[in-house]
All heavy atoms as a GROMACS GRO file, in nm:
protein
  639
    1MET      N    1  17.448  18.745  12.595
    1MET     CA    2  17.483  18.658  12.485
    1MET      C    3  17.627  18.689  12.446
    1MET      O    4  17.665  18.806  12.434
    1MET     CB    5  17.387  18.685  12.369
    1MET     CG    6  17.414  18.603  12.248
    1MET     SD    7  17.303  18.639  12.109
    1MET     CE    8  17.146  18.666  12.185
    2PHE      N    9  17.707  18.585  12.427
    2PHE     CA   10  17.847  18.600  12.390
    2PHE      C   11  17.877  18.515  12.268
    2PHE      O   12  17.806  18.419  12.240
    2PHE     CB   13  17.938  18.552  12.504
    2PHE     CG   14  17.927  18.635  12.628
    2PHE    CD1   15  17.835  18.604  12.727
    2PHE    CD2   16  18.009  18.744  12.646
    2PHE    CE1   17  17.824  18.680  12.841
    2PHE    CE2   18  17.999  18.821  12.761
    2PHE     CZ   19  17.907  18.789  12.858
    3ASP      N   20  17.985  18.551  12.198
    3ASP     CA   21  18.027  18.463  12.090
    3ASP      C   22  18.078  18.332  12.153
    3ASP      O   23  18.098  18.324  12.275
    3ASP     CB   24  18.130  18.530  12.000
    3ASP     CG   25  18.264  18.557  12.068
    3ASP    OD1   26  18.295  18.498  12.172
    3ASP    OD2   27  18.340  18.639  12.012
    4THR      N   28  18.096  18.229  12.073
    4THR     CA   29  18.133  18.097  12.124
    4THR      C   30  18.263  18.099  12.203
    4THR      O   31  18.271  18.040  12.311
    4THR     CB   32  18.145  17.996  12.008
    4THR    OG1   33  18.020  17.992  11.939
    4THR    CG2   34  18.177  17.858  12.058
    5GLU      N   35  18.363  18.167  12.152
    5GLU     CA   36  18.493  18.169  12.220
    5GLU      C   37  18.483  18.228  12.360
    5GLU      O   38  18.528  18.168  12.458
    5GLU     CB   39  18.594  18.248  12.137
    5GLU     CG   40  18.733  18.247  12.196
    5GLU     CD   41  18.832  18.323  12.109
    5GLU    OE1   42  18.808  18.339  11.988
    5GLU    OE2   43  18.935  18.365  12.165
    6ASP      N   44  18.425  18.346  12.372
    6ASP     CA   45  18.413  18.411  12.502
    6ASP      C   46  18.312  18.336  12.589
    6ASP      O   47  18.330  18.324  12.710
    6ASP     CB   48  18.372  18.557  12.485
    6ASP     CG   49  18.426  18.646  12.596
    6ASP    OD1   50  18.524  18.606  12.663
    6ASP    OD2   51  18.372  18.756  12.615
    7GLY      N   52  18.207  18.286  12.528
    7GLY     CA   53  18.106  18.210  12.603
    7GLY      C   54  18.164  18.085  12.666
    7GLY      O   55  18.136  18.052  12.782
    8ASN      N   56  18.249  18.013  12.592
    8ASN     CA   57  18.313  17.894  12.646
    8ASN      C   58  18.408  17.931  12.760
    8ASN      O   59  18.418  17.859  12.860
    8ASN     CB   60  18.388  17.817  12.538
    8ASN     CG   61  18.293  17.747  12.444
    8ASN    OD1   62  18.180  17.715  12.479
    8ASN    ND2   63  18.337  17.724  12.322
    9TYR      N   64  18.478  18.042  12.746
    9TYR     CA   65  18.566  18.089  12.853
    9TYR      C   66  18.485  18.119  12.979
    9TYR      O   67  18.521  18.077  13.089
    9TYR     CB   68  18.643  18.214  12.807
    9TYR     CG   69  18.728  18.272  12.917
    9TYR    CD1   70  18.851  18.216  12.948
    9TYR    CD2   71  18.685  18.382  12.990
    9TYR    CE1   72  18.930  18.268  13.050
    9TYR    CE2   73  18.763  18.436  13.091
    9TYR     CZ   74  18.884  18.378  13.121
    9TYR     OH   75  18.961  18.430  13.223
   10LEU      N   76  18.374  18.191  12.962
   10LEU     CA   77  18.291  18.225  13.077
   10LEU      C   78  18.223  18.102  13.137
   10LEU      O   79  18.194  18.100  13.256
   10LEU     CB   80  18.185  18.330  13.038
   10LEU     CG   81  18.242  18.468  13.009
   10LEU    CD1   82  18.132  18.559  12.958
   10LEU    CD2   83  18.308  18.526  13.131
   11ASP      N   84  18.200  18.002  13.056
   11ASP     CA   85  18.144  17.877  13.108
   11ASP      C   86  18.243  17.810  13.203
   11ASP      O   87  18.205  17.753  13.305
   11ASP     CB   88  18.108  17.783  12.993
   11ASP     CG   89  18.016  17.670  13.034
   11ASP    OD1   90  17.954  17.679  13.143
   11ASP    OD2   91  18.006  17.573  12.958
   12SER      N   92  18.373  17.821  13.172
   12SER     CA   93  18.474  17.760  13.258
   12SER      C   94  18.517  17.852  13.373
   12SER      O   95  18.568  17.806  13.474
   12SER     CB   96  18.598  17.721  13.176
   12SER     OG   97  18.662  17.835  13.126
   13ARG      N   98  18.496  17.982  13.357
   13ARG     CA   99  18.531  18.082  13.461
   13ARG      C  100  18.414  18.179  13.476
   13ARG      O  101  18.417  18.289  13.420
   13ARG     CB  102  18.657  18.158  13.423
   13ARG     CG  103  18.780  18.071  13.420
   13ARG     CD  104  18.901  18.158  13.397
   13ARG     NE  105  19.021  18.080  13.405
   13ARG     CZ  106  19.097  18.070  13.513
   13ARG    NH1  107  19.063  18.134  13.622
   13ARG    NH2  108  19.207  17.997  13.511
   14PRO      N  109  18.312  18.141  13.551
   14PRO     CA  110  18.191  18.224  13.563
   14PRO      C  111  18.218  18.364  13.619
   14PRO      O  112  18.308  18.384  13.701
   14PRO     CB  113  18.104  18.144  13.660
   14PRO     CG  114  18.156  18.005  13.654
   14PRO     CD  115  18.303  18.017  13.626
   15ILE      N  116  18.137  18.458  13.574
   15ILE     CA  117  18.140  18.596  13.624
   15ILE      C  118  18.088  18.600  13.767
   15ILE      O  119  18.135  18.677  13.849
   15ILE     CB  120  18.051  18.686  13.535
   15ILE    CG1  121  18.107  18.696  13.394
   15ILE    CG2  122  18.036  18.824  13.596
   15ILE    CD1  123  18.016  18.766  13.297
   16HIS      N  124  17.989  18.517  13.796
   16HIS     CA  125  17.918  18.520  13.925
   16HIS      C  126  17.868  18.380  13.954
   16HIS      O  127  17.841  18.302  13.862
   16HIS     CB  128  17.801  18.619  13.913
   16HIS     CG  129  17.733  18.650  14.040
   16HIS    ND1  130  17.617  18.587  14.077
   16HIS    CD2  131  17.763  18.739  14.138
   16HIS    CE1  132  17.578  18.636  14.194
   16HIS    NE2  133  17.665  18.728  14.233
   17HIS      N  134  17.854  18.349  14.083
   17HIS     CA  135  17.809  18.214  14.120
   17HIS      C  136  17.668  18.180  14.071
   17HIS      O  137  17.632  18.063  14.058
   17HIS     CB  138  17.820  18.192  14.272
   17HIS     CG  139  17.728  18.280  14.351
   17HIS    ND1  140  17.597  18.249  14.374
   17HIS    CD2  141  17.750  18.398  14.412
   17HIS    CE1  142  17.541  18.344  14.446
   17HIS    NE2  143  17.633  18.436  14.472
   18SER      N  144  17.588  18.282  14.040
   18SER     CA  145  17.452  18.257  13.991
   18SER      C  146  17.448  18.228  13.841
   18SER      O  147  17.343  18.195  13.787
   18SER     CB  148  17.363  18.378  14.020
   18SER     OG  149  17.402  18.489  13.939
   19GLN      N  150  17.561  18.241  13.774
   19GLN     CA  151  17.566  18.225  13.628
   19GLN      C  152  17.527  18.084  13.586
   19GLN      O  153  17.569  17.987  13.646
   19GLN     CB  154  17.707  18.256  13.579
   19GLN     CG  155  17.725  18.239  13.430
   19GLN     CD  156  17.866  18.275  13.387
   19GLN    OE1  157  17.918  18.378  13.427
   19GLN    NE2  158  17.926  18.190  13.308
   20HIS      N  159  17.446  18.078  13.482
   20HIS     CA  160  17.410  17.949  13.423
   20HIS      C  161  17.394  17.966  13.272
   20HIS      O  162  17.359  18.073  13.224
   20HIS     CB  163  17.282  17.892  13.486
   20HIS     CG  164  17.163  17.982  13.468
   20HIS    ND1  165  17.143  18.095  13.544
   20HIS    CD2  166  17.060  17.976  13.381
   20HIS    CE1  167  17.031  18.155  13.506
   20HIS    NE2  168  16.979  18.085  13.407
   21VAL      N  169  17.425  17.861  13.199
   21VAL     CA  170  17.412  17.864  13.053
   21VAL      C  171  17.267  17.836  13.018
   21VAL      O  172  17.209  17.737  13.061
   21VAL     CB  173  17.505  17.760  12.986
   21VAL    CG1  174  17.481  17.754  12.837
   21VAL    CG2  175  17.651  17.792  13.016
   22ILE      N  176  17.210  17.924  12.941
   22ILE     CA  177  17.071  17.909  12.895
   22ILE      C  178  17.068  17.833  12.763
   22ILE      O  179  16.984  17.747  12.742
   22ILE     CB  180  17.002  18.046  12.882
   22ILE    CG1  181  16.992  18.112  13.019
   22ILE    CG2  182  16.866  18.032  12.816
   22ILE    CD1  183  16.940  18.254  13.016
   23ASN      N  184  17.162  17.868  12.674
   23ASN     CA  185  17.160  17.809  12.540
   23ASN      C  186  17.298  17.821  12.476
   23ASN      O  187  17.366  17.921  12.494
   23ASN     CB  188  17.055  17.881  12.454
   23ASN     CG  189  17.016  17.804  12.332
   23ASN    OD1  190  17.066  17.695  12.307
   23ASN    ND2  191  16.926  17.860  12.255
   24LYS      N  192  17.335  17.720  12.399
   24LYS     CA  193  17.457  17.722  12.317
   24LYS      C  194  17.418  17.678  12.178
   24LYS      O  195  17.373  17.566  12.160
   24LYS     CB  196  17.561  17.624  12.370
   24LYS     CG  197  17.637  17.668  12.489
   24LYS     CD  198  17.747  17.565  12.518
   24LYS     CE  199  17.828  17.606  12.637
   24LYS     NZ  200  17.940  17.514  12.662
   25LYS      N  201  17.431  17.768  12.079
   25LYS     CA  202  17.404  17.729  11.940
   25LYS      C  203  17.447  17.840  11.845
   25LYS      O  204  17.459  17.956  11.884
   25LYS     CB  205  17.256  17.698  11.919
   25LYS     CG  206  17.164  17.817  11.928
   25LYS     CD  207  17.022  17.779  11.890
   25LYS     CE  208  16.936  17.904  11.889
   25LYS     NZ  209  16.805  17.881  11.840
   26ASP      N  210  17.470  17.802  11.721
   26ASP     CA  211  17.498  17.896  11.612
   26ASP      C  212  17.602  18.002  11.647
   26ASP      O  213  17.583  18.119  11.619
   26ASP     CB  214  17.369  17.965  11.567
   26ASP     CG  215  17.265  17.867  11.516
   26ASP    OD1  216  17.304  17.762  11.462
   26ASP    OD2  217  17.144  17.895  11.533
   27GLY      N  218  17.711  17.962  11.712
   27GLY     CA  219  17.817  18.056  11.742
   27GLY      C  220  17.788  18.150  11.858
   27GLY      O  221  17.858  18.249  11.875
   28GLU      N  222  17.686  18.121  11.937
   28GLU     CA  223  17.648  18.206  12.049
   28GLU      C  224  17.631  18.122  12.175
   28GLU      O  225  17.590  18.007  12.170
   28GLU     CB  226  17.515  18.277  12.023
   28GLU     CG  227  17.516  18.368  11.905
   28GLU     CD  228  17.378  18.426  11.876
   28GLU    OE1  229  17.277  18.372  11.924
   28GLU    OE2  230  17.373  18.526  11.805
   29VAL      N  231  17.662  18.185  12.287
   29VAL     CA  232  17.636  18.126  12.418
   29VAL      C  233  17.555  18.227  12.496
   29VAL      O  234  17.597  18.342  12.514
   29VAL     CB  235  17.767  18.092  12.492
   29VAL    CG1  236  17.737  18.036  12.630
   29VAL    CG2  237  17.852  17.994  12.412
   30VAL      N  238  17.437  18.187  12.539
   30VAL     CA  239  17.349  18.274  12.616
   30VAL      C  240  17.360  18.232  12.762
   30VAL      O  241  17.340  18.115  12.795
   30VAL     CB  242  17.202  18.264  12.570
   30VAL    CG1  243  17.113  18.355  12.653
   30VAL    CG2  244  17.192  18.298  12.422
   31ILE      N  245  17.398  18.329  12.848
   31ILE     CA  246  17.405  18.300  12.991
   31ILE      C  247  17.303  18.382  13.066
   31ILE      O  248  17.259  18.488  13.020
   31ILE     CB  249  17.546  18.325  13.048
   31ILE    CG1  250  17.583  18.473  13.043
   31ILE    CG2  251  17.650  18.240  12.979
   31ILE    CD1  252  17.704  18.509  13.126
   32GLY      N  253  17.265  18.334  13.182
   32GLY     CA  254  17.177  18.407  13.272
   32GLY      C  255  17.249  18.433  13.402
   32GLY      O  256  17.333  18.354  13.445
   33LEU      N  257  17.219  18.546  13.463
   33LEU     CA  258  17.277  18.585  13.591
   33LEU      C  259  17.168  18.641  13.679
   33LEU      O  260  17.074  18.704  13.630
   33LEU     CB  261  17.385  18.693  13.572
   33LEU     CG  262  17.507  18.655  13.490
   33LEU    CD1  263  17.576  18.781  13.440
   33LEU    CD2  264  17.602  18.573  13.574
   34ARG      N  265  17.184  18.622  13.808
   34ARG     CA  266  17.090  18.679  13.904
   34ARG      C  267  17.171  18.756  14.006
   34ARG      O  268  17.231  18.696  14.095
   34ARG     CB  269  17.012  18.567  13.971
   34ARG     CG  270  16.872  18.604  13.988
   34ARG     CD  271  16.782  18.495  14.028
   34ARG     NE  272  16.682  18.548  14.116
   34ARG     CZ  273  16.583  18.625  14.078
   34ARG    NH1  274  16.569  18.654  13.951
   34ARG    NH2  275  16.497  18.672  14.164
   35LEU      N  276  17.176  18.889  13.988
   35LEU     CA  277  17.255  18.973  14.077
   35LEU      C  278  17.213  19.118  14.066
   35LEU      O  279  17.137  19.155  13.977
   35LEU     CB  280  17.404  18.958  14.046
   35LEU     CG  281  17.450  18.968  13.900
   35LEU    CD1  282  17.456  19.109  13.850
   35LEU    CD2  283  17.584  18.902  13.887
   36ARG      N  284  17.263  19.198  14.160
   36ARG     CA  285  17.241  19.343  14.153
   36ARG      C  286  17.337  19.401  14.052
   36ARG      O  287  17.453  19.362  14.046
   36ARG     CB  288  17.268  19.408  14.289
   36ARG     CG  289  17.152  19.393  14.384
   36ARG     CD  290  17.173  19.468  14.512
   36ARG     NE  291  17.207  19.608  14.487
   36ARG     CZ  292  17.286  19.680  14.566
   36ARG    NH1  293  17.342  19.627  14.671
   36ARG    NH2  294  17.310  19.806  14.538
   37ILE      N  295  17.289  19.495  13.974
   37ILE     CA  296  17.375  19.560  13.875
   37ILE      C  297  17.451  19.673  13.944
   37ILE      O  298  17.392  19.774  13.981
   37ILE     CB  299  17.294  19.612  13.756
   37ILE    CG1  300  17.224  19.495  13.686
   37ILE    CG2  301  17.383  19.687  13.657
   37ILE    CD1  302  17.124  19.536  13.581
   38ILE      N  303  17.580  19.651  13.963
   38ILE     CA  304  17.667  19.748  14.028
   38ILE      C  305  17.777  19.786  13.930
   38ILE      O  306  17.797  19.718  13.828
   38ILE     CB  307  17.726  19.691  14.159
   38ILE    CG1  308  17.808  19.565  14.131
   38ILE    CG2  309  17.616  19.664  14.261
   38ILE    CD1  310  17.884  19.512  14.251
   39PRO      N  311  17.851  19.894  13.957
   39PRO     CA  312  17.956  19.937  13.864
   39PRO      C  313  18.056  19.827  13.828
   39PRO      O  314  18.099  19.818  13.712
   39PRO     CB  315  18.023  20.053  13.937
   39PRO     CG  316  17.912  20.112  14.019
   39PRO     CD  317  17.832  19.992  14.065
   40ASP      N  318  18.094  19.742  13.922
   40ASP     CA  319  18.190  19.634  13.891
   40ASP      C  320  18.134  19.539  13.785
   40ASP      O  321  18.207  19.493  13.697
   40ASP     CB  322  18.224  19.554  14.016
   40ASP     CG  323  18.310  19.630  14.113
   40ASP    OD1  324  18.364  19.736  14.075
   40ASP    OD2  325  18.322  19.586  14.228
   41PHE      N  326  18.006  19.510  13.794
   41PHE     CA  327  17.941  19.422  13.697
   41PHE      C  328  17.938  19.488  13.559
   41PHE      O  329  17.966  19.424  13.458
   41PHE     CB  330  17.801  19.388  13.747
   41PHE     CG  331  17.722  19.302  13.653
   41PHE    CD1  332  17.759  19.171  13.631
   41PHE    CD2  333  17.613  19.352  13.587
   41PHE    CE1  334  17.687  19.091  13.545
   41PHE    CE2  335  17.540  19.273  13.500
   41PHE     CZ  336  17.577  19.142  13.480
   42ILE      N  337  17.907  19.617  13.555
   42ILE     CA  338  17.906  19.690  13.428
   42ILE      C  339  18.046  19.690  13.366
   42ILE      O  340  18.062  19.669  13.246
   42ILE     CB  341  17.853  19.834  13.447
   42ILE    CG1  342  17.704  19.829  13.485
   42ILE    CG2  343  17.872  19.917  13.321
   42ILE    CD1  344  17.646  19.961  13.527
   43MET      N  345  18.148  19.710  13.449
   43MET     CA  346  18.286  19.707  13.400
   43MET      C  347  18.321  19.570  13.340
   43MET      O  348  18.392  19.562  13.240
   43MET     CB  349  18.384  19.739  13.514
   43MET     CG  350  18.373  19.880  13.564
   43MET     SD  351  18.447  20.000  13.454
   43MET     CE  352  18.617  19.963  13.480
   44GLU      N  353  18.271  19.465  13.401
   44GLU     CA  354  18.296  19.329  13.348
   44GLU      C  355  18.238  19.316  13.207
   44GLU      O  356  18.303  19.262  13.117
   44GLU     CB  357  18.235  19.225  13.441
   44GLU     CG  358  18.258  19.083  13.399
   44GLU     CD  359  18.403  19.039  13.409
   44GLU    OE1  360  18.475  19.087  13.498
   44GLU    OE2  361  18.444  18.956  13.325
   45PHE      N  362  18.118  19.366  13.187
   45PHE     CA  363  18.058  19.360  13.053
   45PHE      C  364  18.132  19.450  12.956
   45PHE      O  365  18.150  19.414  12.840
   45PHE     CB  366  17.910  19.395  13.058
   45PHE     CG  367  17.823  19.276  13.080
   45PHE    CD1  368  17.774  19.246  13.207
   45PHE    CD2  369  17.793  19.190  12.977
   45PHE    CE1  370  17.698  19.134  13.228
   45PHE    CE2  371  17.716  19.078  12.997
   45PHE     CZ  372  17.668  19.050  13.123
   46LEU      N  373  18.173  19.567  13.000
   46LEU     CA  374  18.249  19.656  12.912
   46LEU      C  375  18.380  19.592  12.870
   46LEU      O  376  18.425  19.610  12.756
   46LEU     CB  377  18.274  19.790  12.980
   46LEU     CG  378  18.152  19.880  12.994
   46LEU    CD1  379  18.183  19.998  13.084
   46LEU    CD2  380  18.102  19.926  12.858
   47SER      N  381  18.441  19.515  12.959
   47SER     CA  382  18.568  19.450  12.924
   47SER      C  383  18.548  19.340  12.820
   47SER      O  384  18.643  19.294  12.759
   47SER     CB  385  18.634  19.393  13.048
   47SER     OG  386  18.568  19.276  13.094
   48ARG      N  387  18.423  19.298  12.799
   48ARG     CA  388  18.391  19.196  12.700
   48ARG      C  389  18.306  19.254  12.586
   48ARG      O  390  18.239  19.181  12.515
   48ARG     CB  391  18.315  19.082  12.766
   48ARG     CG  392  18.394  19.013  12.873
   48ARG     CD  393  18.322  18.898  12.930
   48ARG     NE  394  18.392  18.810  13.018
   48ARG     CZ  395  18.520  18.785  13.028
   48ARG    NH1  396  18.603  18.844  12.949
   48ARG    NH2  397  18.570  18.702  13.114
   49SER      N  398  18.315  19.385  12.567
   49SER     CA  399  18.228  19.451  12.469
   49SER      C  400  18.246  19.400  12.327
   49SER      O  401  18.156  19.410  12.245
   49SER     CB  402  18.247  19.602  12.473
   49SER     OG  403  18.380  19.637  12.443
   50TRP      N  404  18.360  19.344  12.296
   50TRP     CA  405  18.385  19.290  12.161
   50TRP      C  406  18.302  19.166  12.132
   50TRP      O  407  18.281  19.132  12.017
   50TRP     CB  408  18.533  19.261  12.143
   50TRP     CG  409  18.585  19.158  12.239
   50TRP    CD1  410  18.629  19.181  12.367
   50TRP    CD2  411  18.595  19.019  12.218
   50TRP    NE1  412  18.666  19.062  12.426
   50TRP    CE2  413  18.646  18.960  12.336
   50TRP    CE3  414  18.566  18.936  12.110
   50TRP    CZ2  415  18.669  18.824  12.349
   50TRP    CZ3  416  18.589  18.800  12.125
   50TRP    CH2  417  18.640  18.746  12.242
   51SER      N  418  18.250  19.099  12.236
   51SER     CA  419  18.176  18.974  12.210
   51SER      C  420  18.037  18.969  12.273
   51SER      O  421  17.962  18.877  12.245
   51SER     CB  422  18.256  18.854  12.261
   51SER     OG  423  18.256  18.849  12.402
   52VAL      N  424  18.003  19.066  12.357
   52VAL     CA  425  17.877  19.058  12.432
   52VAL      C  426  17.764  19.129  12.358
   52VAL      O  427  17.784  19.229  12.291
   52VAL     CB  428  17.893  19.117  12.575
   52VAL    CG1  429  17.914  19.266  12.571
   52VAL    CG2  430  17.772  19.084  12.661
   53LYS      N  431  17.646  19.072  12.372
   53LYS     CA  432  17.522  19.138  12.333
   53LYS      C  433  17.431  19.126  12.454
   53LYS      O  434  17.395  19.014  12.494
   53LYS     CB  435  17.456  19.072  12.212
   53LYS     CG  436  17.323  19.138  12.176
   53LYS     CD  437  17.259  19.073  12.057
   53LYS     CE  438  17.128  19.142  12.027
   53LYS     NZ  439  17.060  19.082  11.911
   54ILE      N  440  17.396  19.238  12.514
   54ILE     CA  441  17.311  19.237  12.633
   54ILE      C  442  17.167  19.228  12.587
   54ILE      O  443  17.118  19.315  12.517
   54ILE     CB  444  17.335  19.362  12.719
   54ILE    CG1  445  17.482  19.364  12.764
   54ILE    CG2  446  17.240  19.364  12.839
   54ILE    CD1  447  17.526  19.492  12.829
   55VAL      N  448  17.100  19.121  12.628
   55VAL     CA  449  16.962  19.097  12.587
   55VAL      C  450  16.866  19.165  12.684
   55VAL      O  451  16.769  19.227  12.643
   55VAL     CB  452  16.934  18.945  12.578
   55VAL    CG1  453  16.791  18.918  12.541
   55VAL    CG2  454  17.030  18.880  12.479
   56SER      N  455  16.891  19.153  12.812
   56SER     CA  456  16.809  19.217  12.913
   56SER      C  457  16.888  19.224  13.043
   56SER      O  458  16.985  19.150  13.060
   56SER     CB  459  16.678  19.141  12.934
   56SER     OG  460  16.702  19.017  12.994
   57PRO      N  461  16.854  19.313  13.130
   57PRO     CA  462  16.744  19.409  13.123
   57PRO      C  463  16.779  19.528  13.034
   57PRO      O  464  16.897  19.558  13.011
   57PRO     CB  465  16.726  19.453  13.269
   57PRO     CG  466  16.862  19.441  13.328
   57PRO     CD  467  16.925  19.323  13.258
   58ASP      N  468  16.677  19.595  12.986
   58ASP     CA  469  16.696  19.711  12.899
   58ASP      C  470  16.779  19.820  12.967
   58ASP      O  471  16.858  19.887  12.901
   58ASP     CB  472  16.562  19.771  12.856
   58ASP     CG  473  16.495  19.688  12.749
   58ASP    OD1  474  16.565  19.610  12.680
   58ASP    OD2  475  16.372  19.701  12.734
   59SER      N  476  16.762  19.837  13.097
   59SER     CA  477  16.836  19.941  13.169
   59SER      C  478  16.986  19.917  13.161
   59SER      O  479  17.065  20.011  13.146
   59SER     CB  480  16.790  19.950  13.314
   59SER     OG  481  16.811  19.826  13.380
   60LEU      N  482  17.029  19.793  13.171
   60LEU     CA  483  17.172  19.760  13.160
   60LEU      C  484  17.220  19.782  13.017
   60LEU      O  485  17.326  19.840  12.995
   60LEU     CB  486  17.198  19.616  13.203
   60LEU     CG  487  17.342  19.566  13.186
   60LEU    CD1  488  17.440  19.650  13.266
   60LEU    CD2  489  17.350  19.419  13.225
   61ARG      N  490  17.142  19.739  12.921
   61ARG     CA  491  17.180  19.758  12.780
   61ARG      C  492  17.195  19.906  12.748
   61ARG      O  493  17.292  19.948  12.685
   61ARG     CB  494  17.077  19.693  12.688
   61ARG     CG  495  17.118  19.700  12.542
   61ARG     CD  496  17.027  19.626  12.450
   61ARG     NE  497  16.888  19.655  12.478
   61ARG     CZ  498  16.788  19.570  12.457
   61ARG    NH1  499  16.812  19.452  12.405
   61ARG    NH2  500  16.665  19.603  12.483
   62ARG      N  501  17.100  19.988  12.794
   62ARG     CA  502  17.107  20.132  12.770
   62ARG      C  503  17.229  20.194  12.837
   62ARG      O  504  17.298  20.277  12.779
   62ARG     CB  505  16.980  20.202  12.818
   62ARG     CG  506  16.864  20.192  12.721
   62ARG     CD  507  16.751  20.286  12.758
   62ARG     NE  508  16.703  20.267  12.894
   62ARG     CZ  509  16.607  20.182  12.930
   62ARG    NH1  510  16.548  20.107  12.838
   62ARG    NH2  511  16.569  20.171  13.054
   63ARG      N  512  17.257  20.153  12.961
   63ARG     CA  513  17.371  20.208  13.035
   63ARG      C  514  17.503  20.175  12.965
   63ARG      O  515  17.588  20.261  12.948
   63ARG     CB  516  17.372  20.156  13.179
   63ARG     CG  517  17.484  20.211  13.262
   63ARG     CD  518  17.469  20.362  13.281
   63ARG     NE  519  17.584  20.413  13.350
   63ARG     CZ  520  17.653  20.520  13.312
   63ARG    NH1  521  17.616  20.590  13.207
   63ARG    NH2  522  17.757  20.560  13.379
   64VAL      N  523  17.520  20.052  12.923
   64VAL     CA  524  17.642  20.012  12.854
   64VAL      C  525  17.654  20.089  12.721
   64VAL      O  526  17.762  20.138  12.688
   64VAL     CB  527  17.646  19.859  12.834
   64VAL    CG1  528  17.757  19.819  12.736
   64VAL    CG2  529  17.665  19.789  12.968
   65CYS      N  530  17.547  20.102  12.647
   65CYS     CA  531  17.550  20.178  12.521
   65CYS      C  532  17.586  20.324  12.546
   65CYS      O  533  17.665  20.382  12.471
   65CYS     CB  534  17.416  20.168  12.449
   65CYS     SG  535  17.387  20.008  12.372
   66ASP      N  536  17.531  20.384  12.652
   66ASP     CA  537  17.563  20.523  12.686
   66ASP      C  538  17.712  20.539  12.716
   66ASP      O  539  17.776  20.634  12.671
   66ASP     CB  540  17.480  20.571  12.805
   66ASP     CG  541  17.334  20.592  12.772
   66ASP    OD1  542  17.298  20.597  12.652
   66ASP    OD2  543  17.253  20.603  12.867
   67ILE      N  544  17.766  20.446  12.794
   67ILE     CA  545  17.908  20.453  12.829
   67ILE      C  546  17.994  20.442  12.703
   67ILE      O  547  18.091  20.518  12.686
   67ILE     CB  548  17.945  20.342  12.930
   67ILE    CG1  549  17.878  20.371  13.066
   67ILE    CG2  550  18.096  20.328  12.944
   67ILE    CD1  551  17.884  20.254  13.163
   68LEU      N  552  17.960  20.350  12.614
   68LEU     CA  553  18.037  20.333  12.491
   68LEU      C  554  18.025  20.454  12.399
   68LEU      O  555  18.124  20.496  12.338
   68LEU     CB  556  17.994  20.205  12.419
   68LEU     CG  557  18.030  20.076  12.493
   68LEU    CD1  558  17.965  19.956  12.426
   68LEU    CD2  559  18.180  20.057  12.503
   69ARG      N  560  17.906  20.513  12.392
   69ARG     CA  561  17.889  20.636  12.311
   69ARG      C  562  17.973  20.749  12.367
   69ARG      O  563  18.037  20.825  12.293
   69ARG     CB  564  17.741  20.678  12.307
   69ARG     CG  565  17.662  20.610  12.201
   69ARG     CD  566  17.524  20.674  12.184
   69ARG     NE  567  17.435  20.573  12.136
   69ARG     CZ  568  17.351  20.500  12.210
   69ARG    NH1  569  17.341  20.521  12.339
   69ARG    NH2  570  17.275  20.408  12.156
   70GLU      N  571  17.971  20.766  12.501
   70GLU     CA  572  18.051  20.870  12.565
   70GLU      C  573  18.200  20.850  12.534
   70GLU      O  574  18.272  20.946  12.510
   70GLU     CB  575  18.028  20.869  12.716
   70GLU     CG  576  17.891  20.919  12.756
   70GLU     CD  577  17.859  20.893  12.904
   70GLU    OE1  578  17.951  20.854  12.980
   70GLU    OE2  579  17.742  20.910  12.942
   71ALA      N  580  18.245  20.725  12.536
   71ALA     CA  581  18.385  20.696  12.506
   71ALA      C  582  18.420  20.734  12.361
   71ALA      O  583  18.526  20.791  12.335
   71ALA     CB  584  18.416  20.549  12.531
   72LEU      N  585  18.330  20.700  12.269
   72LEU     CA  586  18.352  20.738  12.128
   72LEU      C  587  18.358  20.889  12.113
   72LEU      O  588  18.447  20.941  12.044
   72LEU     CB  589  18.242  20.679  12.039
   72LEU     CG  590  18.248  20.532  12.013
   72LEU    CD1  591  18.122  20.485  11.942
   72LEU    CD2  592  18.371  20.497  11.930
   73ASN      N  593  18.266  20.961  12.176
   73ASN     CA  594  18.264  21.107  12.166
   73ASN      C  595  18.389  21.168  12.231
   73ASN      O  596  18.446  21.264  12.179
   73ASN     CB  597  18.139  21.164  12.231
   73ASN     CG  598  18.016  21.134  12.150
   73ASN    OD1  599  18.022  21.114  12.030
   73ASN    ND2  600  17.901  21.129  12.216
   74ARG      N  601  18.431  21.114  12.343
   74ARG     CA  602  18.547  21.165  12.415
   74ARG      C  603  18.675  21.147  12.331
   74ARG      O  604  18.767  21.225  12.338
   74ARG     CB  605  18.561  21.092  12.549
   74ARG     CG  606  18.668  21.141  12.640
   74ARG     CD  607  18.666  21.078  12.778
   74ARG     NE  608  18.635  20.937  12.784
   74ARG     CZ  609  18.517  20.884  12.821
   74ARG    NH1  610  18.417  20.963  12.856
   74ARG    NH2  611  18.499  20.755  12.825
   75ASN      N  612  18.675  21.045  12.248
   75ASN     CA  613  18.791  21.018  12.164
   75ASN      C  614  18.772  21.070  12.021
   75ASN      O  615  18.842  21.025  11.930
   75ASN     CB  616  18.821  20.868  12.165
   75ASN     CG  617  18.878  20.826  12.298
   75ASN    OD1  618  18.992  20.855  12.327
   75ASN    ND2  619  18.797  20.761  12.381
   76ASP      N  620  18.676  21.161  12.003
   76ASP     CA  621  18.653  21.226  11.874
   76ASP      C  622  18.633  21.130  11.759
   76ASP      O  623  18.687  21.147  11.651
   76ASP     CB  624  18.768  21.322  11.840
   76ASP     CG  625  18.781  21.433  11.940
   76ASP    OD1  626  18.675  21.481  11.988
   76ASP    OD2  627  18.894  21.472  11.972
   77TYR      N  628  18.554  21.027  11.779
   77TYR     CA  629  18.529  20.934  11.672
   77TYR      C  630  18.389  20.948  11.622
   77TYR      O  631  18.295  20.952  11.688
   77TYR     CB  632  18.554  20.789  11.718
   77TYR     CG  633  18.549  20.692  11.604
   77TYR    CD1  634  18.654  20.683  11.514
   77TYR    CD2  635  18.439  20.611  11.585
   77TYR    CE1  636  18.649  20.595  11.409
   77TYR    CE2  637  18.433  20.522  11.479
   77TYR     CZ  638  18.538  20.515  11.392
   77TYR     OH  639  18.534  20.428  11.286
   0.00000   0.00000   0.00000
């Protein structure tokens, strides 16, 4: 799930060929993807951390949260 601005950008420039818009409403764009979760894909989501909310799978959401927590700790915040 992305905010409208980033969601509209991703609608015009998809992350992956399997990407499809599931829903657009209330300032959010929900997209679906069908792919293997590899480090490059995780990096793509991290680069959009200001607007993304990972709905599923839980393993991806946990991994991204762990990476962000590690970054905060590494930077003494």
